[in-house]
N, C-alpha and C positions, 0 to 999 in steps of 0.2 A: 484441531479437534473442537475448538470453541465454536466455530462455524457448524460442524457436524452436530454438536449438541443443540444448537439453535435450530437446525433442521429436525432433530429428534423431537424438539418441543412443539414444532409446528405439526409434525405428524401425530404426536400425541393429542393435541388439541382437536385436530381433525377427527381422529378416532373417537374421542370422547363426545364430540358433537354428533357424529353418526350414531354412536351407541345410545345417546339420549333420545334421539328421534326414532330409532328403530324400536325402542320400547313401546311406542304407541302402536306398532303393528300387532303387538300381543293383545292389546285391548281391542283393536279392530277385529282380529280373528275370533276373539271371544264373543263379541257382539254379533258378528255375522253368524257364527255357529249357533248362537242362541235363537237369533231371529229365524234362521232356517229351520231350526228344530220346532220353534212354535208354529211356524207356517205349515210344516209338514203335519203336526198333530192337529192343528185346528182346521185347516183347509184341505188336508190330504193331498197336498202338492208339494213339490219341491223344485229345486233348480240345480242343475249340474254346474252351472257357472258359479253359483254361490259355494257349492262344495269345492270346486277347483280353486277359487280364490283363497279359501282357507289353506290349501296346500301351497299356493303361491306365497302366502304370508308367512307361513311356517318356514318355508325355504329362505325367505328374505331375512327373517330374524336370525335363523341358524347361520346363514352364510355371511350377511353383512355385519353381524356382530361378532364374528370370530376374532377379528383384530381387537375389538373392544374388550373381549374376554381376555386376551393376551395382555393387553394394557393393564387391566386390573389384576393380573397375576391369578385368575381364576381357573385356568386350564388345569387339567389333571396332571399331577406330578407324582412319579413314583421314584422316591429317593432312597430306596433300601440300601443300595450300595453307594451311590454318590454322596448321600448324606453323611458318610463316614470320613469323607476327605475335607480338606480346609476349604473355605469359602472361595479363595482364589482359584483353586482347582476346579471347583464346581462352576465358576463363571466361565473358565476356559473350555469346560466340556459343553456348557450352554452355547457358547460362541461357536464351537465345532458343529453342534447340532443345527444351529440357525443356518450356517454357511452350507453345510454338507447335506442336510436333509430338508430343512424348511424351504429354502429358496429353490432348489431343484424340484421339489415336490409341487410347489406353487406354480412354477414355470411349466412343468409338464401338464398339470391340469388345465392351466389356461390354454396351452398349445393345443391340447387335444379337444377341448370343448368349443373353442372359438369358431372352427369351421361349421360346427352344428348350429351355432348362433346365427352365422351369416346365412347358411342355407335356409333356416327357418324363417328369417327375415325376408329373404328373396322370394320364397315360395308362398309366404303367408300361411304357414303350417297351422292348422287348427286342431284342437282336441278331437279325438274320435268319438267322444261322448256327444250326444244330442245337446245343443245349447252350450257346449263347452267353450273354453276360452282360447285365445291365440296362444301359440306356444313359446315364441321367441323371447318374451319377457322372462319367463321362467328359466329358459336356458341361459339367458344373459346374466342371471343372478349368480351362476357359478363363477364365471371369469371375474365378475365384479367382486365377488366375496373374496376370491383368492388374490386379487390385486390389492385389496385392503389389508389382507393378512400379511402379504409379502412387505407392504409398506410398514406396517406396525412391527413386523420382524426386523426391518431395516432399522427402526428407531431402537428396538431392544438391543440390537447388536452395537449401535453406537454408544448406548448407555452402558453397556458392559465394558466396552473398550475404555470409556471414560472412567468408569469405576476402577478399572485395573491401574489407571494412571492417577487415581485419587482426585479426579475432577468433578465427580457427582456422586450422589448417595447410591446405595445398593439398589439396583432396579428391581430386584426380587422382593423387596420389602413392600408389603401392601400398604398403600397410602391410607392414611386415616380419613378415608372418604366414605360417604354413604353408599349403601348398597343400591343397586338398580331399583329394587322394589321400594326403597325409602325415597328415591329421587322421584320415581313415578307417582308415588302417594303424595309427596309434596306439590308436584305440579298440578295434580287433579284437585287437591285441596285448595290451592291458590286460585285456580279457575273457578271453582265452586264459589269461593268467597268473593271473587270479582263479579260474578254473575249475580250473586245475591245483592251485593252492594248496588250494582246497576239497577236491579230490580226495585230496591227500596227507593232509590232516587226517582225513578219513573212514577 
């Protein structure tokens, strides 16, 4: 179990790293959306590529951060009935859900979507909109996101088994960590301060 808990720790760190970087895609989507709106209003022109890249970025945030959401225990939970049972019973039900629902669902989605990714890659499928983007990167986000979600599910499974054996803290307890918004704000502030410092030296 100690080796499995180490594996869980590695998965958690990978998920956290991906989650931190995916946050920047939100900023990119906002800037592209704002820039496209300004160009459309000022110059009466627009780009389908800029519109579609916003959709791609939204899909990337939603899919690639699904595992990060699970790591942070921010996914929707409805415990009207389960909340009345002991914590050990709740953990056993969570283990059952991960094994019997999460893993099969992730496998089925990956199995269904992967042929579409391969076909789009081989054919060079493009958007039907004039000036649109190539499609396979958007398709590939689906299996990538569900692989990451399944990996984090494996980590959550290991932690729950470890908790039942008294080897680790309750994985459902939210860590005293900063929110995604706070982390992003700190990174932006640190970069702004570094640029200001570099500018003053110059």
